[in-house]
N, CA, C and O of each residue as an XYZ file, in Angstrom:
988
protein
N      51.993     94.363    197.773
C      51.905     94.624    196.335
C      52.217     96.079    196.036
O      52.915     96.399    195.073
N      51.694     96.941    196.867
C      51.976     98.359    196.674
C      53.440     98.652    196.882
O      54.018     99.474    196.170
N      54.061     97.979    197.866
C      55.494     98.196    198.092
C      56.306     97.724    196.893
O      57.319     98.315    196.517
N      55.835     96.672    196.330
C      56.551     96.136    195.166
C      56.473     97.099    193.994
O      57.472     97.328    193.313
N      55.301     97.665    193.751
C      55.151     98.627    192.664
C      55.959     99.882    192.931
O      56.544    100.451    192.009
N      55.998    100.314    194.161
C      56.772    101.511    194.498
C      58.250    101.273    194.268
O      58.959    102.132    193.744
N      58.711    100.080    194.671
C      60.113     99.743    194.462
C      60.435     99.660    192.962
O      61.502    100.074    192.509
N      59.502     99.129    192.238
C      59.709     98.973    190.793
C      59.785    100.331    190.109
O      60.635    100.538    189.243
N      58.921    101.246    190.478
C      58.936    102.585    189.887
C      60.200    103.333    190.256
O      60.776    104.048    189.436
N      60.634    103.159    191.518
C      61.866    103.838    191.951
C      63.061    103.317    191.180
O      63.952    104.079    190.806
N      63.075    102.019    190.944
C      64.193    101.429    190.196
C      64.234    101.937    188.762
O      65.307    102.230    188.235
N      63.097    102.038    188.144
C      63.041    102.546    186.761
C      63.503    103.985    186.706
O      64.233    104.365    185.790
N      63.089    104.799    187.675
C      63.485    106.208    187.703
C      64.986    106.342    187.859
O      65.616    107.173    187.205
N      65.561    105.516    188.734
C      67.009    105.578    188.937
C      67.772    105.159    187.674
O      68.802    105.735    187.326
N      67.240    104.158    187.017
C      67.916    103.716    185.768
C      67.883    104.812    184.720
O      68.895    105.088    184.076
N      66.723    105.441    184.544
C      66.603    106.507    183.545
C      67.473    107.684    183.912
O      68.132    108.263    183.048
N      67.487    108.049    185.180
C      68.282    109.199    185.623
C      69.771    108.925    185.478
O      70.544    109.828    185.158
N      70.176    107.681    185.714
C      71.590    107.355    185.585
C      72.034    107.343    184.126
O      73.207    107.596    183.853
N      71.155    107.063    183.193
C      71.498    107.042    181.752
C      71.479    108.419    181.130
O      72.116    108.612    180.095
N      70.802    109.364    181.689
C      70.670    110.690    181.075
C      71.983    111.432    180.958
O      72.242    111.988    179.891
N      72.856    111.486    181.997
C      74.119    112.213    181.842
C      75.011    111.636    180.762
O      75.685    112.372    180.042
N      75.011    110.285    180.649
C      75.838    109.680    179.604
C      75.349    110.067    178.218
O      76.144    110.249    177.296
N      74.022    110.190    178.077
C      73.470    110.596    176.775
C      73.868    112.012    176.436
O      74.246    112.304    175.302
N      73.783    112.903    177.427
C      74.171    114.296    177.194
C      75.640    114.398    176.895
O      76.060    115.173    176.035
N      76.436    113.603    177.619
C      77.881    113.641    177.418
C      78.264    113.127    176.037
O      79.124    113.692    175.361
N      77.605    112.042    175.635
C      77.910    111.506    174.304
C      77.500    112.483    173.214
O      78.189    112.598    172.200
N      76.372    113.199    173.406
C      75.935    114.173    172.411
C      76.895    115.340    172.330
O      77.187    115.840    171.244
N      77.394    115.781    173.500
C      78.341    116.897    173.486
C      79.645    116.489    172.836
O      80.275    117.274    172.127
N      80.050    115.222    173.090
C      81.275    114.753    172.451
C      81.125    114.671    170.932
O      82.055    114.979    170.187
N      79.951    114.255    170.491
C      79.733    114.185    169.042
C      79.729    115.571    168.418
O      80.142    115.732    167.270
N      79.265    116.580    169.163
C      79.298    117.940    168.632
C      80.697    118.516    168.664
O      81.066    119.316    167.804
N      81.484    118.107    169.665
C      82.848    118.638    169.750
C      83.742    118.103    168.645
O      84.664    118.799    168.219
N      83.504    116.904    168.175
C      84.344    116.314    167.117
C      83.469    115.940    165.916
O      83.172    114.763    165.713
N      83.049    116.948    165.107
C      82.183    116.643    163.954
C      82.938    115.851    162.887
O      84.156    115.964    162.747
N      82.193    115.057    162.151
C      82.791    114.276    161.073
C      82.753    115.090    159.782
O      81.688    115.537    159.357
N      83.909    115.279    159.165
C      84.027    116.087    157.955
C      83.858    115.190    156.731
O      84.631    114.257    156.513
N      82.831    115.494    155.938
C      82.550    114.700    154.744
C      83.354    115.230    153.554
O      84.074    116.222    153.662
N      83.212    114.548    152.428
C      83.960    114.947    151.221
C      83.541    116.320    150.723
O      84.377    117.118    150.297
N      82.237    116.593    150.779
C      81.771    117.896    150.313
C      82.297    119.012    151.202
O      82.615    120.102    150.725
N      82.388    118.730    152.515
C      82.936    119.739    153.415
C      84.404    119.995    153.149
O      84.848    121.143    153.173
N      85.172    118.931    152.892
C      86.582    119.116    152.568
C      86.757    119.927    151.287
O      87.629    120.793    151.211
N      85.941    119.651    150.295
C      86.033    120.416    149.053
C      85.706    121.880    149.287
O      86.342    122.765    148.714
N      84.707    122.138    150.135
C      84.351    123.523    150.433
C      85.487    124.243    151.141
O      85.792    125.393    150.824
N      86.125    123.556    152.115
C      87.246    124.173    152.826
C      88.420    124.451    151.898
O      89.062    125.497    151.994
N      88.698    123.511    151.000
C      89.790    123.740    150.058
C      89.492    124.916    149.143
O      90.391    125.695    148.825
N      88.247    125.055    148.717
C      87.887    126.166    147.841
C      88.080    127.498    148.543
O      88.538    128.464    147.932
N      87.735    127.556    149.819
C      87.934    128.798    150.562
C      89.397    129.039    150.885
O      89.858    130.180    150.915
N      90.118    127.965    151.123
C      91.504    128.097    151.560
C      92.404    128.607    150.432
O      93.294    129.423    150.670
N      92.174    128.131    149.212
C      93.039    128.503    148.093
C      92.458    129.617    147.228
O      92.938    129.855    146.120
N      91.442    130.291    147.719
C      90.860    131.378    146.944
C      91.776    132.589    146.974
O      92.294    132.969    148.024
N      91.970    133.196    145.793
C      92.865    134.345    145.686
C      92.172    135.602    146.177
O      91.004    135.837    145.865
N      92.884    136.403    146.937
C      92.367    137.685    147.416
C      92.823    138.768    146.458
O      94.018    138.944    146.220
N      91.861    139.488    145.913
C      92.180    140.532    144.940
C      92.624    141.786    145.691
O      91.822    142.456    146.342
N      93.927    142.089    145.584
C      94.461    143.273    146.261
C      94.350    144.535    145.418
O      94.649    145.628    145.898
N      93.914    144.394    144.141
C      93.841    145.568    143.268
C      92.585    146.395    143.519
O      92.493    147.527    143.044
N      91.638    145.866    144.238
C      90.383    146.578    144.478
C      90.524    147.437    145.737
O      90.983    146.980    146.784
N      90.121    148.665    145.595
C      90.146    149.601    146.729
C      88.719    149.827    147.210
O      87.852    150.232    146.435
N      88.484    149.571    148.462
C      87.151    149.719    149.035
C      87.091    151.038    149.815
O      87.913    151.281    150.699
N      86.140    151.861    149.491
C      85.975    153.148    150.159
C      85.005    153.009    151.326
O      84.163    152.113    151.381
N      85.168    153.918    152.227
C      84.300    153.946    153.404
C      82.933    154.454    152.984
O      82.835    155.571    152.478
N      81.876    153.679    153.173
C      80.554    154.141    152.729
C      80.050    155.359    153.497
O      79.189    156.090    153.007
N      80.585    155.581    154.704
C      80.133    156.748    155.484
C      80.878    158.021    155.113
O      80.455    159.112    155.496
N      81.991    157.906    154.367
C      82.783    159.079    153.983
C      82.214    159.695    152.716
O      81.473    159.044    151.979
N      82.563    160.959    152.463
C      82.097    161.582    151.216
C      82.638    160.839    149.992
O      83.641    160.129    150.078
N      81.963    161.011    148.856
C      82.363    160.345    147.623
C      83.712    160.889    147.155
O      83.867    162.104    147.038
N      84.670    160.045    146.890
C      85.972    160.534    146.436
C      85.888    161.114    145.034
O      84.967    160.816    144.273
N      86.849    161.933    144.716
C      86.899    162.534    143.376
C      87.263    161.468    142.352
O      88.225    160.722    142.536
N      86.498    161.402    141.285
C      86.738    160.419    140.228
C      87.524    161.091    139.106
O      86.974    161.886    138.343
N      88.774    160.779    139.014
C      89.631    161.348    137.981
C      89.826    160.303    136.877
O      90.382    159.226    137.097
N      89.358    160.656    135.714
C      89.475    159.744    134.563
C      90.539    160.306    133.636
O      90.274    161.202    132.835
N      91.707    159.785    133.753
C      92.814    160.219    132.900
C      93.296    159.115    131.970
O      94.337    159.254    131.329
N      92.536    158.007    131.890
C      92.978    156.885    131.062
C      92.749    157.195    129.589
O      91.722    157.759    129.211
N      93.710    156.821    128.774
C      93.643    157.001    127.325
C      93.800    155.641    126.650
O      94.450    154.750    127.196
N      93.207    155.477    125.466
C      93.363    154.197    124.765
C      94.805    153.962    124.365
O      95.590    154.891    124.173
N      95.121    152.691    124.249
C      96.480    152.313    123.871
C      96.751    152.782    122.443
O      95.995    152.430    121.539
N      97.809    153.568    122.212
C      98.086    154.054    120.841
C      98.283    152.913    119.851
O      97.848    153.017    118.704
N      98.926    151.829    120.269
C      99.160    150.716    119.353
C      97.845    150.063    118.945
O      97.632    149.735    117.777
N      96.963    149.879    119.935
C      95.673    149.285    119.632
C      94.849    150.188    118.734
O      94.147    149.716    117.840
N      94.939    151.523    118.982
C      94.188    152.458    118.153
C      94.703    152.449    116.724
O      93.906    152.481    115.786
N      96.029    152.404    116.535
C      96.591    152.361    115.183
C      96.196    151.067    114.474
O      95.912    151.064    113.276
N      96.181    149.963    115.235
C      95.792    148.684    114.633
C      94.342    148.709    114.174
O      94.016    148.206    113.099
N      93.469    149.301    114.996
C      92.059    149.395    114.607
C      91.878    150.265    113.376
O      91.081    149.948    112.492
N      92.627    151.374    113.322
C      92.530    152.251    112.157
C      92.990    151.542    110.891
O      92.391    151.716    109.830
N      94.055    150.742    110.994
C      94.538    150.007    109.822
C      93.514    148.962    109.370
O      93.298    148.762    108.175
N      92.892    148.304    110.343
C      91.885    147.308    109.981
C      90.706    147.948    109.261
O      90.232    147.433    108.248
N      90.232    149.086    109.796
C      89.119    149.772    109.132
C      89.526    150.272    107.758
O      88.722    150.243    106.826
N      90.756    150.726    107.622
C      91.226    151.192    106.314
C      91.273    150.044    105.313
O      90.913    150.220    104.149
N      91.726    148.841    105.769
C      91.761    147.685    104.878
C      90.375    147.249    104.449
O      90.145    146.892    103.293
N      89.452    147.284    105.408
C      88.077    146.908    105.073
C      87.472    147.894    104.083
O      86.801    147.491    103.133
N      87.700    149.155    104.298
C      87.164    150.171    103.392
C      87.752    150.029    101.995
O      87.046    150.173    100.997
N      89.058    149.744    101.932
C      89.697    149.583    100.626
C      89.156    148.353     99.900
O      88.901    148.397     98.697
N      88.983    147.249    100.641
C      88.443    146.032    100.029
C      87.027    146.253     99.526
O      86.678    145.811     98.431
N      86.217    146.929    100.313
C      84.841    147.206     99.894
C      84.812    148.104     98.669
O      83.965    147.928     97.793
N      85.713    149.051     98.598
C      85.765    149.936     97.432
C      86.127    149.156     96.176
O      85.513    149.354     95.128
N      87.119    148.269     96.271
C      87.520    147.465     95.111
C      86.387    146.535     94.682
O      86.114    146.393     93.490
N      85.734    145.908     95.649
C      84.634    144.994     95.325
C      83.480    145.728     94.664
O      82.897    145.242     93.694
N      83.155    146.891     95.188
C      82.063    147.663     94.604
C      82.405    148.116     93.196
O      81.546    148.117     92.314
N      83.657    148.500     92.982
C      84.073    148.926     91.643
C      83.976    147.772     90.652
O      83.482    147.949     89.538
N      84.448    146.582     91.054
C      84.375    145.420     90.164
C      82.929    145.048     89.864
O      82.607    144.665     88.739
N      82.059    145.157     90.857
C      80.646    144.847     90.638
C      80.016    145.821     89.647
O      79.246    145.420     88.774
N      80.346    147.089     89.788
C      79.799    148.075     88.859
C      80.300    147.841     87.443
O      79.538    147.964     86.484
N      81.585    147.502     87.307
C      82.139    147.245     85.973
C      81.462    146.028     85.341
O      81.096    146.057     84.166
N      81.295    144.944     86.134
C      80.642    143.744     85.608
C      79.199    144.029     85.213
O      78.718    143.511     84.205
N      78.509    144.847     85.997
C      77.125    145.192     85.667
C      77.043    145.966     84.364
O      76.171    145.709     83.534
N      77.951    146.909     84.187
C      77.957    147.700     82.949
C      78.241    146.812     81.747
O      77.613    146.968     80.700
N      79.190    145.876     81.887
C      79.523    144.980     80.773
C      78.334    144.099     80.410
O      78.024    143.926     79.232
N      77.667    143.539     81.422
C      76.509    142.687     81.153
C      75.378    143.461     80.496
O      74.733    142.963     79.574
N      75.139    144.667     80.965
C      74.093    145.480     80.345
C      74.432    145.808     78.903
O      73.559    145.790     78.035
N      75.698    146.107     78.646
C      76.114    146.418     77.278
C      75.924    145.220     76.360
O      75.426    145.364     75.243
N      76.321    144.028     76.829
C      76.143    142.828     76.017
C      74.669    142.527     75.776
O      74.277    142.144     74.673
N      73.858    142.701     76.813
C      72.425    142.439     76.656
C      71.795    143.376     75.638
O      71.005    142.951     74.795
N      72.146    144.650     75.721
C      71.586    145.623     74.778
C      72.044    145.329     73.361
O      71.253    145.410     72.421
N      73.336    144.982     73.197
C      73.849    144.700     71.852
C      73.193    143.462     71.255
O      72.868    143.443     70.068
N      72.994    142.417     72.080
C      72.324    141.219     71.579
C      70.872    141.497     71.220
O      70.366    140.985     70.221
N      70.209    142.301     72.026
C      68.818    142.627     71.725
C      68.709    143.441     70.443
O      67.809    143.224     69.633
N      69.641    144.388     70.266
C      69.611    145.206     69.052
C      69.900    144.361     67.821
O      69.328    144.593     66.756
N      70.798    143.368     67.968
C      71.205    142.573     66.815
C      70.192    141.496     66.464
O      69.895    141.275     65.290
N      69.658    140.821     67.487
C      68.772    139.693     67.232
C      67.343    139.917     67.714
O      66.503    139.026     67.591
N      67.062    141.081     68.253
C      65.735    141.289     68.821
C      64.625    141.188     67.802
O      63.548    140.672     68.102
N      64.876    141.680     66.593
C      63.848    141.642     65.567
C      63.602    140.268     64.994
O      62.584    140.044     64.339
N      64.531    139.326     65.232
C      64.407    137.994     64.654
C      63.859    136.971     65.632
O      63.670    135.809     65.272
N      63.607    137.379     66.843
C      63.103    136.446     67.844
C      61.599    136.276     67.657
O      60.849    137.252     67.649
N      61.171    135.036     67.507
C      59.749    134.735     67.332
C      59.340    133.680     68.344
O      60.160    132.900     68.828
N      58.054    133.677     68.651
C      57.510    132.703     69.581
C      56.878    131.563     68.803
O      56.153    131.794     67.835
N      57.154    130.323     69.226
C      56.608    129.153     68.558
C      55.198    128.895     69.068
O      54.939    128.948     70.271
N      54.296    128.617     68.141
C      52.929    128.304     68.529
C      52.832    126.848     68.956
O      53.779    126.076     68.806
N      51.677    126.490     69.488
C      51.478    125.119     69.948
C      51.527    124.142     68.782
O      52.012    123.019     68.922
N      51.020    124.576     67.627
C      51.041    123.696     66.466
C      52.445    123.385     65.998
O      52.741    122.254     65.613
N      53.325    124.400     66.032
C      54.702    124.164     65.621
C      55.403    123.222     66.582
O      56.201    122.382     66.167
N      55.101    123.362     67.875
C      55.699    122.458     68.853
C      55.235    121.029     68.613
O      56.035    120.095     68.679
N      53.949    120.855     68.334
C      53.436    119.519     68.069
C      54.040    118.935     66.805
O      54.343    117.743     66.752
N      54.219    119.777     65.777
C      54.810    119.289     64.540
C      56.247    118.849     64.748
O      56.683    117.837     64.200
N      56.985    119.622     65.550
C      58.365    119.228     65.831
C      58.402    117.909     66.591
O      59.263    117.065     66.343
N      57.459    117.738     67.524
C      57.401    116.480     68.267
C      57.061    115.320     67.340
O      57.599    114.223     67.490
N      56.171    115.560     66.383
C      55.813    114.505     65.434
C      56.995    114.132     64.558
O      57.207    112.960     64.247
N      57.774    115.152     64.157
C      58.949    114.860     63.332
C      59.960    114.031     64.106
O      60.584    113.131     63.545
N      60.128    114.327     65.389
C      61.056    113.531     66.185
C      60.561    112.095     66.328
O      61.359    111.158     66.307
N      59.272    111.920     66.471
C      58.728    110.566     66.572
C      58.903    109.805     65.268
O      59.184    108.607     65.271
N      58.734    110.507     64.153
C      58.873    109.825     62.877
C      60.297    109.393     62.608
O      60.528    108.390     61.932
N      61.269    110.151     63.138
C      62.668    109.839     62.859
C      63.345    109.116     64.011
O      64.572    109.026     64.027
N      62.586    108.591     64.987
C      63.206    107.954     66.143
C      63.897    106.652     65.772
O      64.776    106.200     66.506
N      63.521    106.025     64.635
C      64.177    104.789     64.235
C      65.551    105.025     63.648
O      66.249    104.061     63.334
N      65.966    106.268     63.488
C      67.279    106.568     62.939
C      67.231    106.917     61.467
O      68.207    107.460     60.949
N      66.148    106.635     60.770
C      66.043    106.936     59.353
C      65.069    108.053     59.100
O      64.546    108.666     60.030
N      64.828    108.315     57.827
C      63.888    109.363     57.452
C      62.494    108.770     57.351
O      62.328    107.552     57.293
N      61.497    109.642     57.330
C      60.128    109.175     57.220
C      59.891    108.573     55.840
O      60.555    108.932     54.867
N      58.937    107.656     55.774
C      58.679    106.960     54.514
C      57.793    107.748     53.565
O      57.704    107.411     52.385
N      57.141    108.783     54.051
C      56.189    109.464     53.180
C      56.317    110.979     53.200
O      55.563    111.655     52.500
N      57.251    111.547     53.985
C      57.431    112.995     54.010
C      58.500    113.414     53.008
O      59.530    112.757     52.862
N      58.235    114.506     52.331
C      59.199    115.118     51.408
C      59.692    114.119     50.362
O      60.896    113.951     50.171
N      58.768    113.472     49.702
C      59.130    112.520     48.648
C      59.505    113.294     47.383
O      58.745    114.137     46.907
N      60.686    112.992     46.851
C      61.123    113.652     45.626
C      60.441    113.021     44.415
O      60.156    111.823     44.424
N      60.182    113.794     43.395
C      59.667    113.213     42.141
C      60.703    112.274     41.514
O      61.901    112.395     41.771
N      60.233    111.360     40.709
C      61.133    110.372     40.113
C      62.166    111.030     39.208
O      63.317    110.595     39.172
N      61.778    112.061     38.485
C      62.734    112.720     37.587
C      63.869    113.389     38.366
O      65.002    113.441     37.887
N      63.572    113.900     39.561
C      64.623    114.500     40.390
C      65.511    113.432     41.027
O      66.704    113.650     41.242
N      64.917    112.280     41.325
C      65.713    111.191     41.901
C      66.730    110.686     40.891
O      67.877    110.416     41.247
N      66.327    110.558     39.654
C      67.234    110.065     38.607
C      68.385    111.027     38.382
O      69.480    110.599     38.017
N      68.165    112.319     38.591
C      69.198    113.325     38.345
C      70.201    113.458     39.502
O      71.208    114.151     39.356
N      69.947    112.814     40.636
C      70.858    112.930     41.780
C      72.216    112.330     41.428
O      72.300    111.196     40.957
N      73.277    113.103     41.663
C      74.630    112.614     41.360
C      75.078    111.554     42.358
O      75.796    110.621     41.998
N      74.660    111.696     43.594
C      75.014    110.719     44.627
C      74.043    109.546     44.520
O      72.872    109.661     44.881
N      74.546    108.413     44.020
C      73.679    107.262     43.817
C      73.264    106.616     45.142
O      72.248    105.924     45.199
N      74.013    106.828     46.166
C      73.593    106.335     47.482
C      72.310    107.033     47.922
O      71.357    106.384     48.355
N      72.294    108.357     47.807
C      71.087    109.107     48.135
C      69.969    108.785     47.153
O      68.795    108.769     47.521
N      70.336    108.532     45.915
C      69.325    108.246     44.896
C      68.601    106.932     45.178
O      67.383    106.864     45.014
N      69.320    105.882     45.603
C      68.656    104.607     45.870
C      67.767    104.698     47.107
O      66.733    104.035     47.181
N      68.173    105.524     48.085
C      67.326    105.723     49.273
C      66.033    106.425     48.882
O      64.950    106.021     49.307
N      66.143    107.470     48.076
C      64.952    108.188     47.637
C      64.077    107.322     46.735
O      62.851    107.422     46.772
N      64.718    106.462     45.914
C      63.948    105.571     45.052
C      63.166    104.552     45.880
O      62.032    104.214     45.540
N      63.765    104.068     46.957
C      63.064    103.128     47.832
C      61.854    103.789     48.481
O      60.791    103.174     48.557
N      61.986    105.001     48.942
C      60.865    105.714     49.553
C      59.755    105.972     48.535
O      58.569    105.816     48.828
N      60.172    106.371     47.335
C      59.190    106.647     46.289
C      58.419    105.377     45.935
O      57.201    105.414     45.760
N      59.137    104.245     45.829
C      58.488    102.994     45.460
C      57.564    102.506     46.571
O      56.475    102.008     46.285
N      57.970    102.636     47.822
C      57.113    102.214     48.929
C      55.830    103.034     48.982
O      54.755    102.486     49.226
N      55.931    104.330     48.759
C      54.728    105.164     48.756
C      53.811    104.801     47.600
O      52.588    104.796     47.740
N      54.410    104.500     46.465
C      53.592    104.107     45.313
C      52.870    102.791     45.588
O      51.688    102.654     45.272
N      53.578    101.819     46.178
C      52.948    100.535     46.480
C      51.882    100.686     47.559
O      50.849    100.019     47.496
N      52.108    101.543     48.543
C      51.119    101.752     49.596
C      49.848    102.374     49.039
O      48.749    102.032     49.476
N      49.983    103.278     48.082
C      48.789    103.879     47.473
C      48.007    102.844     46.672
O      46.776    102.840     46.681
N      48.739    101.957     45.972
C      48.053    100.931     45.189
C      47.326     99.937     46.084
O      46.244     99.464     45.735
N      47.915     99.613     47.244
C      47.313     98.637     48.154
C      46.431     99.283     49.214
O      45.895     98.595     50.083
N      46.281    100.607     49.146
C      45.459    101.342     50.125
C      45.931    101.077     51.559
O      45.130    100.805     52.452
N      47.236    101.161     51.752
C      47.851    100.966     53.064
C      48.373    102.310     53.559
O      49.068    103.021     52.833
N      48.035    102.651     54.792
C      48.515    103.894     55.398
C      49.838    103.615     56.111
O      49.874    102.905     57.116
N      50.911    104.174     55.586
C      52.231    103.973     56.195
C      52.313    104.706     57.531
O      51.970    105.884     57.629
N      52.762    104.010     58.533
C      52.883    104.582     59.867
C      54.253    105.240     60.046
O      55.237    104.789     59.461
N      54.321    106.306     60.855
C      55.589    107.019     61.025
C      56.712    106.152     61.593
O      57.881    106.373     61.279
N      56.368    105.172     62.422
C      57.404    104.367     63.075
C      57.859    103.175     62.231
O      58.761    102.445     62.641
N      57.263    102.971     61.081
C      57.617    101.809     60.273
C      58.937    102.033     59.559
O      59.225    103.125     59.069
N      59.735    100.969     59.511
C      60.900    100.962     58.632
C      60.473    100.431     57.264
O      59.304    100.118     57.041
N      61.451    100.337     56.350
C      61.114     99.811     55.027
C      60.608     98.383     55.088
O      59.665     98.025     54.383
N      61.224     97.572     55.920
C      60.798     96.177     56.026
C      59.440     96.069     56.706
O      58.652     95.186     56.368
N      59.153     96.954     57.661
C      57.816     96.964     58.269
C      56.755     97.268     57.219
O      55.689     96.653     57.197
N      57.064     98.221     56.352
C      56.103     98.566     55.300
C      55.891     97.392     54.347
O      54.770     97.143     53.905
N      56.979     96.664     54.027
C      56.840     95.500     53.141
C      55.922     94.448     53.751
O      55.130     93.832     53.039
N      56.020     94.236     55.063
C      55.192     93.215     55.707
C      53.713     93.587     55.718
O      52.853     92.710     55.800
N      53.414     94.886     55.634
C      52.012     95.311     55.689
C      51.392     95.478     54.302
O      50.192     95.726     54.186
N      52.192     95.346     53.266
C      51.636     95.451     51.917
C      50.954     94.143     51.520
O      51.177     93.091     52.120
N      50.125     94.246     50.501
C      49.391     93.068     50.036
C      50.369     92.058     49.448
O      51.220     92.408     48.631
N      50.240     90.795     49.874
C      51.141     89.760     49.408
C      50.726     89.287     48.009
O      49.563     89.362     47.612
N      51.733     88.800     47.290
C      51.470     88.203     45.983
C      51.382     89.182     44.838
O      50.986     88.794     43.739
N      51.740     90.448     45.050
C      51.720     91.414     43.964
C      52.890     91.138     43.007
O      53.920     90.601     43.414
N      52.722     91.501     41.775
C      53.754     91.243     40.766
C      55.032     92.029     41.032
O      56.119     91.602     40.643
N      54.907     93.151     41.680
C      56.072     93.993     41.935
C      56.704     93.724     43.303
O      57.627     94.441     43.688
N      56.244     92.725     44.045
C      56.724     92.492     45.407
C      58.217     92.181     45.430
O      58.933     92.711     46.280
N      58.707     91.335     44.521
C      60.126     90.981     44.511
C      61.007     92.168     44.187
O      62.025     92.382     44.845
N      60.628     92.952     43.171
C      61.419     94.124     42.794
C      61.431     95.158     43.924
O      62.463     95.771     44.201
N      60.278     95.347     44.573
C      60.210     96.320     45.670
C      61.095     95.879     46.842
O      61.753     96.705     47.475
N      61.104     94.585     47.119
C      61.961     94.090     48.205
C      63.434     94.311     47.883
O      64.210     94.672     48.767
N      63.827     94.099     46.633
C      65.228     94.303     46.248
C      65.641     95.753     46.443
O      66.729     96.030     46.950
N      64.775     96.682     46.043
C      65.099     98.103     46.192
C      65.180     98.489     47.671
O      66.086     99.219     48.074
N      64.232     97.998     48.482
C      64.227     98.341     49.909
C      65.460     97.775     50.604
O      66.082     98.471     51.407
N      65.828     96.528     50.315
C      67.004     95.925     50.952
C      68.280     96.643     50.540
O      69.162     96.867     51.370
N      68.385     97.007     49.258
C      69.569     97.745     48.806
C      69.648     99.111     49.487
O      70.735     99.570     49.839
N      68.502     99.757     49.673
C      68.483    101.059     50.343
C      68.939    100.938     51.798
O      69.684    101.786     52.290
N      68.492     99.885     52.486
C      68.906     99.701     53.882
C      70.395     99.398     53.990
O      71.052     99.865     54.920
N      70.932     98.629     53.059
C      72.366     98.341     53.086
C      73.188     99.604     52.868
O      74.251     99.770     53.466
N      72.700    100.484     52.019
C      73.409    101.747     51.777
C      73.264    102.690     52.965
O      74.232    103.317     53.395
N      72.044    102.784     53.489
C      71.777    103.758     54.545
C      72.339    103.334     55.891
O      72.896    104.159     56.614
N      72.202    102.067     56.237
C      72.613    101.613     57.564
C      73.882    100.764     57.549
O      74.563    100.661     58.569
N      74.202    100.168     56.435
C      75.382     99.311     56.363
C      76.600     99.983     55.770
O      77.678     99.389     55.742
N      76.455    101.212     55.293
C      77.593    101.927     54.724
C      78.044    101.373     53.375
O      79.173    101.618     52.949
N      77.183    100.641     52.714
C      77.538    100.041     51.423
C      77.422    101.074     50.311
O      76.538    101.931     50.329
N      78.323    100.980     49.349
C      78.278    101.859     48.184
C      77.479    101.171     47.072
O      77.292     99.955     47.094
N      77.023    101.944     46.125
C      76.249    101.403     45.009
C      76.743    102.041     43.711
O      76.965    103.249     43.635
N      76.904    101.220     42.724
C      77.420    101.708     41.438
C      76.275    102.191     40.555
O      75.098    102.005     40.863
N      76.660    102.810     39.461
C      75.657    103.308     38.512
C      74.900    102.151     37.876
O      73.690    102.234     37.663
N      75.617    101.069     37.575
C      74.969     99.917     36.947
C      73.936     99.290     37.895
O      72.839     98.930     37.469
N      74.290     99.162     39.175
C      73.341     98.593     40.138
C      72.107     99.472     40.282
O      70.986     98.971     40.364
N      72.315    100.773     40.314
C      71.174    101.676     40.452
C      70.248    101.570     39.250
O      69.029    101.505     39.411
N      70.819    101.550     38.039
C      69.988    101.457     36.835
C      69.258    100.119     36.778
O      68.119    100.045     36.317
N      69.922     99.060     37.251
C      69.268     97.751     37.229
C      68.085     97.721     38.191
O      67.025     97.189     37.860
N      68.264     98.283     39.366
C      67.162     98.323     40.335
C      66.026     99.217     39.854
O      64.854     98.906     40.062
N      66.372    100.319     39.217
C      65.319    101.217     38.713
C      64.531    100.538     37.601
O      63.310    100.669     37.526
N      65.230     99.818     36.747
C      64.532     99.099     35.677
C      63.655     97.988     36.251
O      62.582     97.704     35.719
N      64.111     97.360     37.333
C      63.340     96.277     37.940
C      62.067     96.794     38.591
O      61.047     96.105     38.594
N      62.119     98.005     39.146
C      60.961     98.563     39.836
C      60.084     99.391     38.905
O      59.037     99.894     39.314
N      60.508     99.530     37.664
C      59.795    100.406     36.723
C      58.332    100.007     36.524
O      57.493    100.902     36.422
N      57.967     98.697     36.460
C      56.546     98.359     36.309
C      55.668     98.903     37.444
O      54.546     99.349     37.204
N      56.174     98.865     38.661
C      55.413     99.416     39.789
C      55.215    100.910     39.627
O      54.133    101.433     39.894
N      56.264    101.601     39.186
C      56.158    103.051     39.055
C      55.172    103.429     37.960
O      54.410    104.386     38.104
N      55.188    102.681     36.873
C      54.248    102.969     35.781
C      52.820    102.660     36.209
O      51.888    103.377     35.844
N      52.649    101.597     36.979
C      51.309    101.248     37.453
C      50.783    102.307     38.422
O      49.584    102.588     38.441
N      51.668    102.891     39.223
C      51.237    103.930     40.156
C      50.883    105.212     39.435
O      49.998    105.945     39.878
N      51.559    105.501     38.327
C      51.268    106.722     37.577
C      49.995    106.597     36.763
O      49.391    107.610     36.411
N      49.576    105.390     36.457
C      48.415    105.184     35.601
C      47.124    105.561     36.327
O      46.040    105.450     35.756
């Protein structure tokens, strides 16, 4: 048994020893013929085609410092070009500044003249005036005039030469008179027909008042003309209401 183990160990040793030179030889062969990858080829090409700069002079670091002679001068053409550019910029800035100053003087002159001319007439509107203006716009938003503001007296309405304006004023006067008799508060947004609907029904003057209001709307919104005879007839028809309101 011992002989067998000894023989077995000797055989293993011989096998290992016989394989070792081939391993070393194969490793040396692999080192002698390396495999060149793509990155290695790119690196070699970069080194191979790199330009050598022959314009650079390298001095011996152990030698004394050479004399540095600076005799270089700027290019005359480049210097002239730079001077022309600066001259153009300066000229442009001068023109721009001059125009700005002239415009400023003109604006100041106009401002002073306007202030001197209209400065004394400028007034500030109070809150009440603003509210009144807003109320007037609300009253006239329907396109017509208010039913109860600036009512002309009947004698002035009769004297109006323009019968179109006269019938409109007569309608407003009659509506206000009827509203006072019926204790109705006319609203700013009401038209003539709205006011008629809110008046007391069955009054003796209701038909005459409707005729005057309809004629006024046709003149004011329909562009219809009215003759002197028509105006006098409507005034005579509404006369009982006017007399009742004056009583």
